[in-house]
C-alpha positions as CSV (number, residue, x, y, z in Angstrom):
1,X,-54.0,-8.1,-99.3
2,X,-51.8,-8.8,-102.0
3,X,-53.6,-8.9,-105.5
4,X,-52.6,-8.1,-109.2
5,X,-53.8,-4.5,-109.7
6,X,-54.3,-3.9,-114.2
7,X,-54.4,-0.8,-115.4
8,X,-55.4,-0.2,-118.5
9,X,-56.1,3.6,-119.4
10,X,-56.7,4.8,-122.7
11,X,-52.6,6.8,-123.0
12,X,-51.6,3.2,-122.0
13,X,-53.7,1.2,-124.2
14,X,-52.5,3.4,-127.3
15,X,-48.9,3.0,-126.1
16,X,-48.6,-0.6,-125.6
17,X,-50.4,-1.6,-128.7
18,X,-47.7,0.7,-130.4
19,X,-44.6,-1.2,-128.0
20,X,-46.4,-4.8,-128.1
21,X,-44.8,-5.6,-131.7
22,X,-41.0,-5.1,-130.2
23,X,-41.9,-7.0,-127.5
24,X,-44.8,-8.4,-125.5
25,X,-43.0,-7.9,-122.3
26,X,-43.6,-4.4,-122.6
27,X,-46.9,-4.7,-121.4
28,X,-46.6,-6.9,-118.2
29,X,-42.7,-5.5,-117.7
30,X,-41.0,-2.0,-117.1
31,X,-42.2,1.2,-116.8
32,X,-45.3,1.1,-119.4
33,X,-46.5,-2.2,-118.0
34,X,-50.5,-2.7,-117.5
35,X,-50.0,-5.2,-114.8
36,X,-48.3,-4.9,-111.3
37,X,-48.2,-6.6,-107.6
38,X,-50.2,-4.2,-105.0
39,X,-51.3,-4.0,-101.6
40,X,-54.6,-3.1,-101.6
41,X,-57.8,-3.5,-98.9
42,X,-59.6,-6.2,-98.7
43,X,-62.9,-6.5,-100.2
44,X,-66.3,-5.8,-97.9
45,X,-69.2,-7.3,-98.2
46,X,-71.7,-5.1,-100.8
47,X,-75.0,-6.3,-99.0
48,X,-76.1,-8.7,-96.8
49,X,-76.5,-11.4,-100.1
50,X,-72.8,-11.3,-100.7
51,X,-70.4,-14.1,-99.0
52,X,-66.6,-13.2,-98.9
53,X,-63.9,-16.2,-100.1
54,X,-60.2,-16.4,-99.3
55,X,-58.8,-17.5,-102.5
56,X,-57.0,-20.9,-102.8
57,X,-56.4,-21.3,-107.0
58,X,-57.0,-18.6,-109.4
59,X,-56.9,-19.7,-113.3
60,X,-55.3,-17.6,-116.1
61,X,-57.9,-17.2,-118.3
62,X,-57.4,-16.4,-122.0
63,X,-59.1,-13.6,-122.0
64,X,-56.8,-12.4,-119.1
65,X,-53.6,-12.4,-121.3
66,X,-55.4,-10.8,-124.0
67,X,-56.0,-8.0,-121.5
68,X,-52.6,-7.4,-120.1
69,X,-51.6,-7.7,-124.1
70,X,-54.4,-5.1,-125.6
71,X,-55.7,-7.6,-127.6
72,X,-58.8,-6.9,-127.1
73,X,-61.1,-5.1,-129.3
74,X,-62.5,-2.2,-128.1
75,X,-66.1,-2.7,-128.4
76,X,-66.5,-4.7,-124.9
77,X,-64.6,-1.4,-123.6
78,X,-68.0,0.3,-122.3
79,X,-69.0,-3.1,-120.1
80,X,-65.2,-2.5,-118.5
81,X,-64.1,-0.2,-115.8
82,X,-60.2,0.2,-114.5
83,X,-58.4,-0.2,-112.4
84,X,-59.4,-4.3,-111.9
85,X,-57.9,-7.1,-110.4
86,X,-58.4,-10.1,-112.9
87,X,-59.3,-13.5,-112.2
88,X,-62.4,-15.1,-113.0
89,X,-61.9,-18.9,-112.5
90,X,-61.1,-19.8,-108.9
91,X,-62.5,-22.0,-106.1
92,X,-61.4,-20.9,-102.4
93,X,-63.2,-21.1,-98.7
94,X,-66.0,-18.8,-97.7
95,X,-65.2,-16.4,-94.2
96,X,-68.2,-14.6,-94.1
97,X,-71.6,-14.8,-94.8
98,X,-74.1,-11.8,-95.4
99,X,-77.1,-12.1,-93.0
100,X,-79.3,-12.9,-96.0
101,X,-77.1,-15.4,-97.6
102,X,-78.7,-19.2,-97.8
103,X,-76.8,-20.5,-100.4
104,X,-73.5,-21.3,-98.6
105,X,-72.1,-21.4,-95.2
106,X,-68.6,-20.5,-93.3
107,X,-66.2,-22.8,-94.5
108,X,-67.6,-24.0,-97.3
109,X,-65.6,-24.7,-100.4
110,X,-66.9,-22.8,-103.4
111,X,-66.6,-21.8,-106.9
112,X,-68.1,-18.5,-108.5
113,X,-70.1,-17.9,-111.7
114,X,-68.4,-15.5,-112.6
115,X,-70.9,-12.8,-114.4
116,X,-72.2,-9.9,-112.7
117,X,-75.9,-9.6,-113.8
118,X,-78.7,-7.9,-113.2
119,X,-79.1,-10.2,-109.4
120,X,-75.6,-9.0,-108.6
121,X,-76.1,-5.6,-109.6
122,X,-79.1,-5.2,-107.4
123,X,-81.3,-4.4,-110.3
124,X,-85.1,-5.0,-110.5
125,X,-87.3,-6.3,-112.3
126,X,-84.5,-8.0,-114.2
127,X,-83.4,-7.7,-117.7
128,X,-84.6,-10.2,-120.5
129,X,-81.5,-12.1,-120.5
130,X,-81.3,-12.7,-116.6
131,X,-84.9,-13.6,-116.4
132,X,-84.4,-16.0,-119.2
133,X,-81.4,-17.4,-116.7
134,X,-78.6,-16.0,-119.2
135,X,-76.9,-13.4,-116.6
136,X,-74.2,-13.5,-119.0
137,X,-75.8,-11.9,-121.8
138,X,-77.3,-9.2,-119.2
139,X,-78.4,-5.8,-120.5
140,X,-77.3,-3.7,-117.2
141,X,-73.7,-4.9,-117.4
142,X,-72.9,-1.0,-117.4
143,X,-75.9,0.3,-114.7
144,X,-77.0,-0.7,-111.3
145,X,-74.7,-0.1,-108.0
146,X,-71.4,-1.3,-109.6
147,X,-69.1,0.2,-111.9
148,X,-69.2,-1.2,-115.7
149,X,-67.9,-5.0,-115.5
150,X,-69.3,-8.2,-117.7
151,X,-67.8,-10.6,-114.8
152,X,-65.5,-10.4,-111.4
153,X,-62.3,-9.5,-112.8
154,X,-63.2,-6.6,-115.4
155,X,-65.2,-5.0,-112.9
156,X,-63.3,-2.2,-110.6
157,X,-65.9,-2.2,-107.9
158,X,-65.9,-6.1,-107.3
159,X,-62.4,-7.1,-107.2
160,X,-61.0,-10.9,-109.4
161,X,-59.5,-13.5,-107.6
162,X,-56.1,-12.6,-108.4
163,X,-56.2,-11.9,-104.9
164,X,-56.2,-13.4,-101.3
165,X,-60.2,-12.4,-101.2
166,X,-62.8,-11.7,-103.2
167,X,-66.6,-11.3,-103.3
168,X,-69.5,-13.1,-104.9
169,X,-73.2,-12.9,-104.8
170,X,-75.1,-15.9,-103.4
171,X,-76.8,-16.5,-106.6
172,X,-73.2,-16.9,-108.0
173,X,-71.5,-19.1,-106.0
174,X,-72.0,-23.0,-106.2
175,X,-70.5,-25.1,-103.3
176,X,-67.7,-27.6,-104.3
177,X,-68.4,-31.6,-103.7
178,X,-66.0,-33.1,-101.7
179,X,-65.0,-35.4,-104.4
180,X,-63.9,-32.6,-106.4
181,X,-60.4,-30.7,-105.6
182,X,-59.9,-27.1,-105.4
183,X,-57.3,-27.9,-108.7
184,X,-60.5,-29.7,-110.4
185,X,-63.3,-27.2,-108.9
186,X,-60.9,-23.8,-110.3
187,X,-61.6,-25.2,-114.2
188,X,-65.4,-25.8,-113.5
189,X,-65.4,-22.2,-115.0
190,X,-63.8,-23.3,-118.4
191,X,-65.3,-26.4,-118.9
192,X,-69.0,-25.0,-118.3
193,X,-67.5,-22.6,-121.3
194,X,-66.9,-25.6,-123.1
195,X,-70.5,-27.5,-122.4
196,X,-72.3,-24.6,-123.2
197,X,-70.8,-24.3,-126.5
198,X,-71.8,-27.7,-127.2
199,X,-75.2,-27.9,-125.5
200,X,-76.3,-25.2,-127.8
201,X,-74.5,-26.8,-131.0
202,X,-75.2,-30.2,-130.1
203,X,-73.6,-32.9,-132.3
204,X,-75.4,-36.5,-133.1
205,X,-73.6,-39.6,-132.9
206,X,-73.3,-40.1,-136.2
207,X,-71.7,-36.2,-136.7
208,X,-68.5,-35.4,-138.0
209,X,-67.2,-32.3,-136.0
210,X,-64.1,-29.4,-135.9
211,X,-62.8,-28.1,-133.2
212,X,-60.3,-25.3,-134.6
213,X,-58.0,-24.4,-131.3
214,X,-56.7,-27.5,-129.3
215,X,-56.2,-24.9,-126.4
216,X,-58.0,-24.8,-122.8
217,X,-61.4,-24.1,-124.5
218,X,-61.0,-26.3,-127.4
219,X,-59.8,-29.0,-125.1
220,X,-63.0,-28.4,-123.3
221,X,-65.5,-28.8,-126.0
222,X,-63.7,-32.5,-126.6
223,X,-63.9,-33.4,-122.9
224,X,-67.6,-32.5,-123.1
225,X,-69.0,-34.2,-125.7
226,X,-67.2,-37.2,-124.7
227,X,-68.6,-36.3,-120.9
228,X,-71.8,-36.6,-122.3
229,X,-71.6,-39.8,-124.3
230,X,-71.7,-38.4,-127.8
231,X,-69.9,-40.4,-130.1
232,X,-69.3,-38.4,-132.7
233,X,-66.1,-38.2,-134.7
234,X,-63.9,-35.1,-133.5
235,X,-61.0,-33.8,-135.5
236,X,-59.1,-30.6,-133.8
237,X,-57.4,-28.4,-135.7
238,X,-53.8,-28.0,-133.2
239,X,-50.4,-27.2,-134.6
240,X,-48.7,-27.4,-131.7
241,X,-47.2,-31.0,-130.8
242,X,-47.6,-31.0,-126.5
243,X,-51.3,-29.4,-127.0
244,X,-52.0,-31.7,-129.8
245,X,-51.4,-34.5,-127.7
246,X,-53.3,-33.5,-124.7
247,X,-56.7,-33.0,-126.7
248,X,-56.2,-36.3,-128.1
249,X,-55.5,-38.0,-125.0
250,X,-58.5,-36.2,-123.6
251,X,-61.2,-38.0,-126.5
252,X,-60.5,-36.2,-130.1
253,X,-60.5,-39.1,-133.0
254,X,-57.5,-37.0,-134.3
255,X,-55.8,-34.0,-134.8
256,X,-54.8,-31.9,-138.0
257,X,-52.5,-29.3,-138.9
258,X,-52.3,-29.4,-142.5
259,X,-55.5,-26.8,-143.2
260,X,-59.6,-26.7,-142.5
261,X,-59.8,-27.1,-146.2
262,X,-57.9,-30.0,-146.3
263,X,-59.6,-32.0,-143.3
264,X,-63.3,-31.0,-144.7
265,X,-62.3,-33.6,-147.4
266,X,-59.3,-35.6,-146.0
267,X,-61.9,-36.4,-143.2
268,X,-65.0,-35.2,-144.0
269,X,-65.2,-36.7,-147.3
270,X,-66.1,-33.1,-148.5
271,X,-65.3,-32.7,-152.3
272,X,-63.7,-29.5,-153.1
273,X,-64.4,-26.9,-155.5
274,X,-62.1,-23.8,-156.7
275,X,-63.6,-20.4,-158.0
276,X,-61.7,-19.0,-160.8
277,X,-60.4,-16.1,-157.4
278,X,-60.6,-17.2,-153.6
279,X,-60.6,-19.8,-151.6
280,X,-62.2,-23.6,-152.4
281,X,-65.6,-24.2,-151.2
282,X,-66.1,-27.7,-149.8
283,X,-70.0,-29.7,-150.7
284,X,-70.3,-32.0,-147.7
285,X,-68.0,-31.1,-144.8
286,X,-68.2,-31.3,-141.7
287,X,-71.8,-30.8,-139.5
288,X,-70.7,-29.0,-136.7
289,X,-67.7,-26.7,-136.5
290,X,-66.5,-25.0,-133.1
291,X,-64.1,-22.2,-133.7
292,X,-62.1,-21.1,-130.2
293,X,-59.4,-18.8,-132.6
294,X,-62.2,-16.6,-134.1
295,X,-59.9,-14.8,-136.7
296,X,-61.2,-13.4,-140.5
297,X,-59.0,-16.7,-141.5
298,X,-60.4,-19.6,-139.3
299,X,-64.0,-18.1,-139.8
300,X,-63.8,-17.8,-143.4
301,X,-62.7,-21.1,-143.8
302,X,-64.7,-22.7,-141.5
303,X,-67.7,-21.2,-143.8
304,X,-66.3,-23.2,-146.5
305,X,-65.9,-26.5,-144.6
306,X,-68.6,-26.5,-143.3
307,X,-71.6,-28.9,-144.6
308,X,-75.1,-27.8,-145.8
309,X,-77.3,-26.6,-142.3
310,X,-74.2,-26.8,-140.4
311,X,-73.8,-24.8,-137.3
312,X,-70.8,-22.8,-136.3
313,X,-70.2,-21.4,-133.4
314,X,-67.9,-18.5,-132.5
315,X,-66.6,-18.6,-129.0
316,X,-63.0,-16.9,-130.3
317,X,-62.8,-13.6,-129.9
318,X,-60.2,-11.8,-132.7
319,X,-59.9,-8.6,-134.5
320,X,-62.4,-7.0,-136.6
321,X,-63.2,-9.8,-139.7
322,X,-64.6,-9.2,-143.1
323,X,-66.4,-12.3,-143.9
324,X,-67.6,-13.9,-147.6
325,X,-71.1,-15.0,-146.6
326,X,-71.5,-16.8,-149.9
327,X,-71.3,-20.4,-148.0
328,X,-74.2,-19.3,-146.0
329,X,-76.2,-18.4,-148.4
330,X,-75.6,-21.7,-150.6
331,X,-75.6,-23.7,-147.4
332,X,-78.3,-22.5,-145.4
333,X,-76.1,-22.2,-142.6
334,X,-76.0,-20.9,-139.3
335,X,-73.4,-19.0,-137.7
336,X,-73.7,-19.4,-133.8
337,X,-72.3,-16.8,-131.1
338,X,-70.9,-18.8,-127.9
339,X,-70.3,-16.7,-124.6
340,X,-70.5,-17.9,-121.2
341,X,-72.9,-20.0,-119.6
342,X,-76.8,-20.6,-118.7
343,X,-79.6,-22.4,-117.7
344,X,-80.6,-25.6,-120.1
345,X,-83.8,-27.6,-120.3
346,X,-82.3,-31.1,-119.6
347,X,-83.9,-34.5,-118.7
348,X,-83.6,-33.5,-115.3
349,X,-85.3,-29.8,-115.3
350,X,-83.7,-26.5,-116.0
351,X,-80.3,-26.5,-114.8
352,X,-77.1,-24.1,-115.1
353,X,-74.2,-25.2,-117.2
354,X,-72.1,-24.2,-114.7
355,X,-73.9,-26.7,-112.0
356,X,-74.0,-29.8,-114.9
357,X,-69.7,-29.2,-115.4
358,X,-69.5,-29.1,-111.7
359,X,-71.6,-32.5,-111.7
360,X,-69.6,-34.0,-114.7
361,X,-66.2,-33.6,-112.8
362,X,-67.7,-34.4,-109.7
363,X,-69.1,-38.1,-111.2
364,X,-65.5,-38.9,-112.7
365,X,-67.3,-38.1,-116.1
366,X,-65.2,-35.3,-116.8
367,X,-61.3,-35.2,-115.7
368,X,-60.2,-32.0,-115.9
369,X,-57.3,-31.5,-112.9
370,X,-54.6,-33.0,-115.0
371,X,-55.3,-30.2,-117.4
372,X,-53.4,-27.6,-114.9
373,X,-49.9,-28.1,-115.5
374,X,-48.4,-25.1,-113.8
375,X,-49.1,-23.0,-110.8
376,X,-47.3,-20.0,-109.2
377,X,-47.4,-17.9,-106.5
378,X,-48.7,-14.5,-107.1
379,X,-45.3,-13.1,-106.2
380,X,-43.9,-14.5,-109.5
381,X,-47.1,-13.3,-111.7
382,X,-44.4,-12.4,-114.4
383,X,-43.0,-15.9,-114.9
384,X,-46.7,-17.0,-115.3
385,X,-47.2,-15.1,-118.3
386,X,-43.9,-15.2,-119.8
387,X,-45.3,-19.4,-119.8
388,X,-48.2,-18.8,-121.3
389,X,-46.9,-17.2,-124.5
390,X,-44.7,-20.5,-125.1
391,X,-46.9,-22.9,-123.9
392,X,-45.8,-25.5,-126.5
393,X,-41.9,-25.3,-125.4
394,X,-43.0,-25.1,-121.8
395,X,-45.0,-28.2,-121.9
396,X,-48.3,-26.1,-120.1
397,X,-51.8,-26.3,-120.9
398,X,-53.4,-24.4,-118.1
399,X,-51.5,-22.1,-115.3
400,X,-52.6,-20.6,-112.2
401,X,-51.8,-18.3,-109.1
402,X,-51.9,-20.6,-105.8
403,X,-52.2,-18.9,-102.3
404,X,-51.4,-20.9,-99.4
405,X,-52.3,-20.2,-96.0
């Protein structure tokens, strides 16, 4: 079958990190490219609890781009294995089921929770995170029957969905309601990321919040807040005109590009105080901030712009950062890491954020299909990467590989 194969050896990693400042295209074009189109064998079911899926669409995630461009921190490398087939945001049709599968049947349209936790890895007893319904933070990403890999797409033994076929453990499979299109189902995963961040740091109706970054995840945070009928005031920091217009149409009250500290004063009513050295610190400011960028500049200024007892949710992963924690101490703030999705206590019982996100799409509380602005056949993957490097000029929000059959 046709698939995109990503191979990041230590030698290639070092070489492309050196070449990338000259041109990012070295990473996906030419003799040193980390990714290529390949013919590989169709995956077999790893055990009777697994299903085989024929891919319809697979979204191109910012994490896929960072991996191809060698931008990721080396810290997660023990939990990744190469060569691998990336792609973890997908929708497809079940074509084969193991004899112990009860979650779905052949012919079902499904999407997949990609985390490769204890259950998928055949590990018992479950680690504390998996036992608590949080496989995205499993302690055994480098253990069990498969090579290291936190999720489908970065494990050499479980190919992702930039391929004609993929496999998934039945615990990962979510059946797609009839009312949900394949395009919308493909975007369940990024919506679940944004939704989980909101559930973990839920604003009140009177709160003023700031979302840093109006890309896919920042916009999904906005969509999730509005889908939960939360009437808080939402400001989004986003300099690109096309993305800014889209996130505002998705429910943001305004977009802002002047600066985080300026927004804290002009929008959230904070008061700025300038020390003898360094950036101002704001008293008052935003009640909650969601940083989808995760760079030293955004994180340090977020703490300075955050109100007393406010919470900063960190979704973006940037290079190693140095933080001035004085605002954290001075204003009794909380910094919260946000990764993946898990089970949550709701008025309807204990539910997975992925399940809630899919239901919100089906009930039209959230619209996501309009975010998918461009699709490509797998053979044109380089064009897709080109577009993701100049999204504003290409008027792109979300791109995907589309398989036809």
